[in-house]
KOLGU-4560 file (N, C-alpha, C; in nm, 3 decimals, padded with zeros to 5 digits):
<recs>
<n_xx: 02.062 n_yy: -05.230 n_zz: -01.480 ca_xx: 01.893 ca_yy: -05.170 ca_zz: -01.524 c_xx: 01.919 c_yy: -05.108 c_zz: -01.680 mol: A seq: 1 type: MET>
<n_xx: 01.887 n_yy: -05.223 n_zz: -01.741 ca_xx: 01.873 ca_yy: -05.192 ca_zz: -01.907 c_xx: 01.733 c_yy: -05.172 c_zz: -01.948 mol: A seq: 2 type: SER>
<n_xx: 01.682 n_yy: -05.118 n_zz: -02.080 ca_xx: 01.590 ca_yy: -05.059 ca_zz: -02.081 c_xx: 01.572 c_yy: -05.148 c_zz: -02.236 mol: A seq: 3 type: LEU>
<n_xx: 01.428 n_yy: -05.183 n_zz: -02.250 ca_xx: 01.392 ca_yy: -05.207 ca_zz: -02.376 c_xx: 01.371 c_yy: -05.179 c_zz: -02.525 mol: A seq: 4 type: THR>
<n_xx: 01.410 n_yy: -05.222 n_zz: -02.587 ca_xx: 01.397 ca_yy: -05.112 ca_zz: -02.733 c_xx: 01.269 c_yy: -04.977 c_zz: -02.750 mol: A seq: 5 type: SER>
<n_xx: 01.151 n_yy: -05.088 n_zz: -02.676 ca_xx: 01.014 ca_yy: -04.995 ca_zz: -02.643 c_xx: 01.013 c_yy: -04.913 c_zz: -02.589 mol: A seq: 6 type: ALA>
<n_xx: 01.138 n_yy: -04.928 n_zz: -02.489 ca_xx: 01.146 ca_yy: -04.803 ca_zz: -02.307 c_xx: 01.198 c_yy: -04.710 c_zz: -02.387 mol: A seq: 7 type: GLN>
<n_xx: 01.328 n_yy: -04.746 n_zz: -02.438 ca_xx: 01.404 ca_yy: -04.680 ca_zz: -02.560 c_xx: 01.348 c_yy: -04.585 c_zz: -02.641 mol: A seq: 8 type: ARG>
<n_xx: 01.262 n_yy: -04.591 n_zz: -02.690 ca_xx: 01.201 ca_yy: -04.503 ca_zz: -02.779 c_xx: 01.092 c_yy: -04.443 c_zz: -02.783 mol: A seq: 9 type: ARG>
<n_xx: 01.020 n_yy: -04.464 n_zz: -02.668 ca_xx: 00.953 ca_yy: -04.390 ca_zz: -02.561 c_xx: 01.080 c_yy: -04.298 c_zz: -02.458 mol: A seq: 10 type: GLN>
<n_xx: 01.132 n_yy: -04.359 n_zz: -02.470 ca_xx: 01.258 ca_yy: -04.211 ca_zz: -02.348 c_xx: 01.290 c_yy: -04.123 c_zz: -02.470 mol: A seq: 11 type: THR>
<n_xx: 01.308 n_yy: -04.186 n_zz: -02.561 ca_xx: 01.364 ca_yy: -04.057 ca_zz: -02.706 c_xx: 01.285 c_yy: -04.003 c_zz: -02.706 mol: A seq: 12 type: SER>
<n_xx: 01.156 n_yy: -03.977 n_zz: -02.733 ca_xx: 01.075 ca_yy: -03.943 ca_zz: -02.775 c_xx: 00.995 c_yy: -03.845 c_zz: -02.677 mol: A seq: 13 type: THR>
<n_xx: 01.008 n_yy: -03.912 n_zz: -02.528 ca_xx: 00.976 ca_yy: -03.792 ca_zz: -02.402 c_xx: 01.080 c_yy: -03.700 c_zz: -02.381 mol: A seq: 14 type: ASP>
<n_xx: 01.224 n_yy: -03.779 n_zz: -02.461 ca_xx: 01.358 ca_yy: -03.619 ca_zz: -02.429 c_xx: 01.348 c_yy: -03.547 c_zz: -02.547 mol: A seq: 15 type: LEU>
<n_xx: 01.316 n_yy: -03.584 n_zz: -02.686 ca_xx: 01.225 ca_yy: -03.495 ca_zz: -02.768 c_xx: 01.164 c_yy: -03.384 c_zz: -02.733 mol: A seq: 16 type: ALA>
<n_xx: 01.047 n_yy: -03.450 n_zz: -02.664 ca_xx: 00.966 ca_yy: -03.341 ca_zz: -02.674 c_xx: 00.956 c_yy: -03.265 c_zz: -02.534 mol: A seq: 17 type: GLU>
<n_xx: 01.042 n_yy: -03.284 n_zz: -02.440 ca_xx: 01.089 ca_yy: -03.205 ca_zz: -02.355 c_xx: 01.165 c_yy: -03.071 c_zz: -02.354 mol: A seq: 18 type: ASN>
<n_xx: 01.229 n_yy: -03.138 n_zz: -02.484 ca_xx: 01.358 ca_yy: -03.048 ca_zz: -02.537 c_xx: 01.277 c_yy: -02.963 c_zz: -02.642 mol: A seq: 19 type: LEU>
<n_xx: 01.187 n_yy: -02.953 n_zz: -02.658 ca_xx: 01.124 ca_yy: -02.856 ca_zz: -02.798 c_xx: 00.985 c_yy: -02.783 c_zz: -02.668 mol: A seq: 20 type: ARG>
<n_xx: 01.019 n_yy: -02.893 n_zz: -02.574 ca_xx: 00.873 ca_yy: -02.745 ca_zz: -02.502 c_xx: 00.960 c_yy: -02.662 c_zz: -02.385 mol: A seq: 21 type: ARG>
<n_xx: 01.092 n_yy: -02.699 n_zz: -02.338 ca_xx: 01.155 ca_yy: -02.590 ca_zz: -02.305 c_xx: 01.210 c_yy: -02.506 c_zz: -02.387 mol: A seq: 22 type: SER>
<n_xx: 01.218 n_yy: -02.512 n_zz: -02.470 ca_xx: 01.293 ca_yy: -02.402 ca_zz: -02.582 c_xx: 01.372 c_yy: -02.362 c_zz: -02.571 mol: A seq: 23 type: GLY>
<n_xx: 01.461 n_yy: -02.432 n_zz: -02.530 ca_xx: 01.647 ca_yy: -02.438 ca_zz: -02.541 c_xx: 01.680 c_yy: -02.481 c_zz: -02.679 mol: A seq: 24 type: ILE>
<n_xx: 01.790 n_yy: -02.417 n_zz: -02.745 ca_xx: 01.856 ca_yy: -02.470 ca_zz: -02.837 c_xx: 01.940 c_yy: -02.620 c_zz: -02.798 mol: A seq: 25 type: PRO>
<n_xx: 01.934 n_yy: -02.674 n_zz: -02.907 ca_xx: 02.023 ca_yy: -02.776 ca_zz: -02.915 c_xx: 02.191 c_yy: -02.801 c_zz: -02.878 mol: A seq: 26 type: ARG>
<n_xx: 02.213 n_yy: -02.646 n_zz: -02.952 ca_xx: 02.365 ca_yy: -02.602 ca_zz: -02.925 c_xx: 02.381 c_yy: -02.593 c_zz: -02.772 mol: A seq: 27 type: GLY>
<n_xx: 02.281 n_yy: -02.497 n_zz: -02.730 ca_xx: 02.301 ca_yy: -02.455 ca_zz: -02.605 c_xx: 02.290 c_yy: -02.560 c_zz: -02.433 mol: A seq: 28 type: THR>
<n_xx: 02.192 n_yy: -02.681 n_zz: -02.503 ca_xx: 02.196 ca_yy: -02.819 ca_zz: -02.429 c_xx: 02.349 c_yy: -02.885 c_zz: -02.494 mol: A seq: 29 type: VAL>
<n_xx: 02.417 n_yy: -02.902 n_zz: -02.588 ca_xx: 02.575 ca_yy: -02.916 ca_zz: -02.562 c_xx: 02.631 c_yy: -02.886 c_zz: -02.484 mol: A seq: 30 type: GLU>
<n_xx: 02.680 n_yy: -02.761 n_zz: -02.528 ca_xx: 02.777 ca_yy: -02.641 ca_zz: -02.432 c_xx: 02.732 c_yy: -02.665 c_zz: -02.318 mol: A seq: 31 type: THR>
<n_xx: 02.638 n_yy: -02.666 n_zz: -02.248 ca_xx: 02.606 ca_yy: -02.654 ca_zz: -02.081 c_xx: 02.588 c_yy: -02.801 c_zz: -02.044 mol: A seq: 32 type: ASP>
<n_xx: 02.610 n_yy: -02.875 n_zz: -02.139 ca_xx: 02.655 ca_yy: -03.032 ca_zz: -02.073 c_xx: 02.785 c_yy: -03.085 c_zz: -02.070 mol: A seq: 33 type: LEU>
<n_xx: 02.851 n_yy: -02.969 n_zz: -02.174 ca_xx: 03.002 ca_yy: -03.033 ca_zz: -02.254 c_xx: 03.038 c_yy: -03.143 c_zz: -02.341 mol: A seq: 34 type: GLY>
<n_xx: 02.912 n_yy: -03.109 n_zz: -02.415 ca_xx: 02.876 ca_yy: -03.250 ca_zz: -02.565 c_xx: 02.903 c_yy: -03.204 c_zz: -02.652 mol: A seq: 35 type: TRP>
<n_xx: 02.977 n_yy: -03.328 n_zz: -02.742 ca_xx: 02.987 ca_yy: -03.309 ca_zz: -02.870 c_xx: 02.804 c_yy: -03.330 c_zz: -02.947 mol: A seq: 36 type: THR>
<n_xx: 02.818 n_yy: -03.246 n_zz: -03.075 ca_xx: 02.703 ca_yy: -03.271 ca_zz: -03.130 c_xx: 02.656 c_yy: -03.459 c_zz: -03.132 mol: A seq: 37 type: ARG>
<n_xx: 02.750 n_yy: -03.510 n_zz: -03.159 ca_xx: 02.724 ca_yy: -03.663 ca_zz: -03.241 c_xx: 02.684 c_yy: -03.726 c_zz: -03.062 mol: A seq: 38 type: GLU>
<n_xx: 02.731 n_yy: -03.673 n_zz: -02.951 ca_xx: 02.700 ca_yy: -03.750 ca_zz: -02.825 c_xx: 02.589 c_yy: -03.688 c_zz: -02.770 mol: A seq: 39 type: ARG>
<n_xx: 02.551 n_yy: -03.608 n_zz: -02.834 ca_xx: 02.433 ca_yy: -03.515 ca_zz: -02.799 c_xx: 02.308 c_yy: -03.602 c_zz: -02.887 mol: A seq: 40 type: PHE>
<n_xx: 02.354 n_yy: -03.591 n_zz: -03.021 ca_xx: 02.239 ca_yy: -03.680 ca_zz: -03.105 c_xx: 02.193 c_yy: -03.864 c_zz: -03.027 mol: A seq: 41 type: ASP>
<n_xx: 02.318 n_yy: -03.891 n_zz: -03.036 ca_xx: 02.338 ca_yy: -04.017 ca_zz: -02.961 c_xx: 02.242 c_yy: -04.051 c_zz: -02.841 mol: A seq: 42 type: ALA>
<n_xx: 02.248 n_yy: -03.970 n_zz: -02.796 ca_xx: 02.178 ca_yy: -03.959 ca_zz: -02.628 c_xx: 02.058 c_yy: -03.920 c_zz: -02.648 mol: A seq: 43 type: THR>
<n_xx: 01.999 n_yy: -03.839 n_zz: -02.756 ca_xx: 01.876 ca_yy: -03.851 ca_zz: -02.758 c_xx: 01.785 c_yy: -03.921 c_zz: -02.793 mol: A seq: 44 type: LEU>
<n_xx: 01.896 n_yy: -04.003 n_zz: -02.899 ca_xx: 01.807 ca_yy: -04.108 ca_zz: -02.994 c_xx: 01.817 c_yy: -04.209 c_zz: -02.905 mol: A seq: 45 type: ALA>
<n_xx: 01.870 n_yy: -04.234 n_zz: -02.751 ca_xx: 01.885 ca_yy: -04.350 ca_zz: -02.672 c_xx: 01.864 c_yy: -04.474 c_zz: -02.698 mol: A seq: 46 type: VAL>
<n_xx: 01.993 n_yy: -04.460 n_zz: -02.820 ca_xx: 02.088 ca_yy: -04.588 ca_zz: -02.861 c_xx: 02.104 c_yy: -04.691 c_zz: -02.811 mol: A seq: 47 type: GLY>
<n_xx: 02.113 n_yy: -04.821 n_zz: -02.870 ca_xx: 02.142 ca_yy: -04.943 ca_zz: -02.735 c_xx: 02.290 c_yy: -04.913 c_zz: -02.690 mol: A seq: 48 type: SER>
<n_xx: 02.418 n_yy: -04.808 n_zz: -02.751 ca_xx: 02.486 ca_yy: -04.816 ca_zz: -02.754 c_xx: 02.552 c_yy: -04.681 c_zz: -02.655 mol: A seq: 49 type: ASP>
<n_xx: 02.482 n_yy: -04.599 n_zz: -02.610 ca_xx: 02.437 ca_yy: -04.472 ca_zz: -02.544 c_xx: 02.463 c_yy: -04.505 c_zz: -02.346 mol: A seq: 50 type: VAL>
<n_xx: 02.566 n_yy: -04.426 n_zz: -02.337 ca_xx: 02.573 ca_yy: -04.424 ca_zz: -02.175 c_xx: 02.435 c_yy: -04.393 c_zz: -02.053 mol: A seq: 51 type: SER>
<n_xx: 02.431 n_yy: -04.505 n_zz: -01.990 ca_xx: 02.251 ca_yy: -04.454 ca_zz: -01.898 c_xx: 02.296 c_yy: -04.361 c_zz: -01.855 mol: A seq: 52 type: PRO>
<n_xx: 02.381 n_yy: -04.299 n_zz: -01.792 ca_xx: 02.405 ca_yy: -04.217 ca_zz: -01.774 c_xx: 02.419 c_yy: -04.102 c_zz: -01.794 mol: A seq: 53 type: VAL>
<n_xx: 02.445 n_yy: -04.072 n_zz: -01.911 ca_xx: 02.395 ca_yy: -03.945 ca_zz: -02.030 c_xx: 02.274 c_yy: -03.929 c_zz: -02.085 mol: A seq: 54 type: ASP>
<n_xx: 02.217 n_yy: -04.025 n_zz: -02.030 ca_xx: 02.013 ca_yy: -04.014 ca_zz: -02.055 c_xx: 01.993 c_yy: -03.948 c_zz: -01.959 mol: A seq: 55 type: VAL>
<n_xx: 02.036 n_yy: -04.044 n_zz: -01.829 ca_xx: 01.964 ca_yy: -03.958 ca_zz: -01.710 c_xx: 02.043 c_yy: -03.791 c_zz: -01.700 mol: A seq: 56 type: TRP>
<n_xx: 02.110 n_yy: -03.777 n_zz: -01.722 ca_xx: 02.189 ca_yy: -03.641 ca_zz: -01.711 c_xx: 02.117 c_yy: -03.525 c_zz: -01.846 mol: A seq: 57 type: ALA>
<n_xx: 02.101 n_yy: -03.599 n_zz: -01.931 ca_xx: 01.999 ca_yy: -03.468 ca_zz: -02.071 c_xx: 01.861 c_yy: -03.469 c_zz: -02.008 mol: A seq: 58 type: LEU>
<n_xx: 01.775 n_yy: -03.636 n_zz: -01.911 ca_xx: 01.710 ca_yy: -03.611 ca_zz: -01.891 c_xx: 01.659 c_yy: -03.460 c_zz: -01.756 mol: A seq: 59 type: ARG>
<n_xx: 01.767 n_yy: -03.512 n_zz: -01.643 ca_xx: 01.762 ca_yy: -03.430 ca_zz: -01.507 c_xx: 01.778 c_yy: -03.266 c_zz: -01.570 mol: A seq: 60 type: ASP>
<n_xx: 01.875 n_yy: -03.219 n_zz: -01.676 ca_xx: 01.883 ca_yy: -03.058 ca_zz: -01.691 c_xx: 01.776 c_yy: -03.093 c_zz: -01.770 mol: A seq: 61 type: TYR>
<n_xx: 01.689 n_yy: -03.163 n_zz: -01.861 ca_xx: 01.524 ca_yy: -03.055 ca_zz: -01.896 c_xx: 01.458 c_yy: -03.032 c_zz: -01.804 mol: A seq: 62 type: LEU>
<n_xx: 01.455 n_yy: -03.124 n_zz: -01.721 ca_xx: 01.332 ca_yy: -03.167 ca_zz: -01.637 c_xx: 01.405 c_yy: -03.057 c_zz: -01.536 mol: A seq: 63 type: ASP>
<n_xx: 01.532 n_yy: -02.948 n_zz: -01.485 ca_xx: 01.561 ca_yy: -02.883 ca_zz: -01.426 c_xx: 01.515 c_yy: -02.759 c_zz: -01.493 mol: A seq: 64 type: ALA>
<n_xx: 01.528 n_yy: -02.731 n_zz: -01.613 ca_xx: 01.491 ca_yy: -02.629 ca_zz: -01.687 c_xx: 01.306 c_yy: -02.629 c_zz: -01.719 mol: A seq: 65 type: ALA>
<n_xx: 01.267 n_yy: -02.707 n_zz: -01.685 ca_xx: 01.090 ca_yy: -02.697 ca_zz: -01.746 c_xx: 01.043 c_yy: -02.701 c_zz: -01.637 mol: A seq: 66 type: LEU>
<n_xx: 01.124 n_yy: -02.715 n_zz: -01.460 ca_xx: 01.066 ca_yy: -02.668 ca_zz: -01.382 c_xx: 01.054 c_yy: -02.525 c_zz: -01.315 mol: A seq: 67 type: ARG>
<n_xx: 01.118 n_yy: -02.432 n_zz: -01.405 ca_xx: 01.104 ca_yy: -02.316 ca_zz: -01.369 c_xx: 01.000 c_yy: -02.212 c_zz: -01.434 mol: A seq: 68 type: GLU>
<n_xx: 00.858 n_yy: -02.354 n_zz: -01.493 ca_xx: 00.839 ca_yy: -02.258 ca_zz: -01.560 c_xx: 00.690 c_yy: -02.380 c_zz: -01.554 mol: A seq: 69 type: ASP>
<n_xx: 00.579 n_yy: -02.398 n_zz: -01.402 ca_xx: 00.489 ca_yy: -02.421 ca_zz: -01.382 c_xx: 00.408 c_yy: -02.474 c_zz: -01.502 mol: A seq: 70 type: PRO>
<n_xx: 00.379 n_yy: -02.416 n_zz: -01.620 ca_xx: 00.266 ca_yy: -02.475 ca_zz: -01.753 c_xx: 00.378 c_yy: -02.571 c_zz: -01.780 mol: A seq: 71 type: ASP>
<n_xx: 00.478 n_yy: -02.558 n_zz: -01.810 ca_xx: 00.550 ca_yy: -02.649 ca_zz: -01.903 c_xx: 00.672 c_yy: -02.800 c_zz: -01.839 mol: A seq: 72 type: GLU>
<n_xx: 00.584 n_yy: -02.836 n_zz: -01.745 ca_xx: 00.651 ca_yy: -02.896 ca_zz: -01.657 c_xx: 00.660 c_yy: -03.026 c_zz: -01.743 mol: A seq: 73 type: ALA>
<n_xx: 00.814 n_yy: -03.132 n_zz: -01.670 ca_xx: 00.842 ca_yy: -03.213 ca_zz: -01.771 c_xx: 00.730 c_yy: -03.336 c_zz: -01.770 mol: A seq: 74 type: ALA>
<n_xx: 00.782 n_yy: -03.437 n_zz: -01.836 ca_xx: 00.674 ca_yy: -03.556 ca_zz: -01.852 c_xx: 00.739 c_yy: -03.660 c_zz: -01.898 mol: A seq: 75 type: ARG>
<n_xx: 00.781 n_yy: -03.733 n_zz: -01.794 ca_xx: 00.823 ca_yy: -03.844 ca_zz: -01.816 c_xx: 00.815 c_yy: -04.011 c_zz: -01.839 mol: A seq: 76 type: TRP>
<n_xx: 00.782 n_yy: -04.096 n_zz: -01.901 ca_xx: 00.738 ca_yy: -04.249 ca_zz: -01.946 c_xx: 00.810 c_yy: -04.346 c_zz: -01.844 mol: A seq: 77 type: THR>
<n_xx: 00.906 n_yy: -04.292 n_zz: -01.892 ca_xx: 01.014 ca_yy: -04.448 ca_zz: -01.810 c_xx: 01.085 c_yy: -04.400 c_zz: -01.713 mol: A seq: 78 type: VAL>
<n_xx: 01.165 n_yy: -04.317 n_zz: -01.809 ca_xx: 01.241 ca_yy: -04.250 ca_zz: -01.689 c_xx: 01.231 c_yy: -04.126 c_zz: -01.551 mol: A seq: 79 type: LEU>
<n_xx: 01.146 n_yy: -04.184 n_zz: -01.501 ca_xx: 01.054 ca_yy: -04.176 ca_zz: -01.347 c_xx: 01.133 c_yy: -04.140 c_zz: -01.232 mol: A seq: 80 type: THR>
<n_xx: 01.095 n_yy: -04.078 n_zz: -01.095 ca_xx: 01.191 ca_yy: -04.069 ca_zz: -01.018 c_xx: 01.158 c_yy: -04.203 c_zz: -00.956 mol: A seq: 81 type: ASP>
<n_xx: 01.088 n_yy: -04.301 n_zz: -00.970 ca_xx: 01.083 ca_yy: -04.425 ca_zz: -00.889 c_xx: 01.197 c_yy: -04.499 c_zz: -00.989 mol: A seq: 82 type: ARG>
<n_xx: 01.274 n_yy: -04.470 n_zz: -01.116 ca_xx: 01.317 ca_yy: -04.587 ca_zz: -01.190 c_xx: 01.440 c_yy: -04.530 c_zz: -01.146 mol: A seq: 83 type: ALA>
<n_xx: 01.456 n_yy: -04.369 n_zz: -01.137 ca_xx: 01.622 ca_yy: -04.363 ca_zz: -01.074 c_xx: 01.654 c_yy: -04.384 c_zz: -00.949 mol: A seq: 84 type: ARG>
<n_xx: 01.600 n_yy: -04.442 n_zz: -00.896 ca_xx: 01.581 ca_yy: -04.524 ca_zz: -00.754 c_xx: 01.629 c_yy: -04.661 c_zz: -00.787 mol: A seq: 85 type: THR>
<n_xx: 01.592 n_yy: -04.689 n_zz: -00.855 ca_xx: 01.651 ca_yy: -04.878 ca_zz: -00.922 c_xx: 01.780 c_yy: -04.815 c_zz: -01.005 mol: A seq: 86 type: ALA>
<n_xx: 01.787 n_yy: -04.734 n_zz: -01.112 ca_xx: 01.921 ca_yy: -04.691 ca_zz: -01.220 c_xx: 01.990 c_yy: -04.683 c_zz: -01.076 mol: A seq: 87 type: ALA>
<n_xx: 01.967 n_yy: -04.572 n_zz: -00.980 ca_xx: 02.100 ca_yy: -04.613 ca_zz: -00.872 c_xx: 02.198 c_yy: -04.693 c_zz: -00.856 mol: A seq: 88 type: THR>
<n_xx: 02.111 n_yy: -04.819 n_zz: -00.868 ca_xx: 02.198 ca_yy: -04.933 ca_zz: -00.785 c_xx: 02.263 c_yy: -05.030 c_zz: -00.956 mol: A seq: 89 type: ALA>
<n_xx: 02.272 n_yy: -05.003 n_zz: -01.089 ca_xx: 02.306 ca_yy: -04.982 ca_zz: -01.137 c_xx: 02.467 c_yy: -04.878 c_zz: -01.170 mol: A seq: 90 type: TRP>
<n_xx: 02.388 n_yy: -04.777 n_zz: -01.161 ca_xx: 02.558 ca_yy: -04.673 ca_zz: -01.156 c_xx: 02.505 c_yy: -04.565 c_zz: -01.122 mol: A seq: 91 type: PHE>
<n_xx: 02.614 n_yy: -04.485 n_zz: -01.114 ca_xx: 02.623 ca_yy: -04.378 ca_zz: -00.967 c_xx: 02.540 c_yy: -04.242 c_zz: -01.072 mol: A seq: 92 type: PRO>
<n_xx: 02.437 n_yy: -04.164 n_zz: -01.025 ca_xx: 02.382 ca_yy: -04.051 ca_zz: -01.078 c_xx: 02.394 c_yy: -03.967 c_zz: -00.999 mol: A seq: 93 type: LEU>
<n_xx: 02.444 n_yy: -03.829 n_zz: -01.015 ca_xx: 02.432 ca_yy: -03.714 ca_zz: -01.008 c_xx: 02.318 c_yy: -03.657 c_zz: -00.945 mol: A seq: 94 type: ASP>
</recs>
């Protein structure tokens, strides 16, 4: 499963918006995920060379954080639950 350029841009926008809405500092996300700043930045940008597993991991981290506050439910345009089903056919997601 690969994303088009437009889908990568939208996913990057969704990730950045949900990061903002979560209120979690970038450094905390990096530490929690065990990522370097470079890996986090590349994943947030959803570049064509970024691991799709990392993109889903960041999405799921933010989704879980936002579930704790019902008023801040995460919004996903491209990485929907339905898209997860298709993605698991291409690579393992935990």
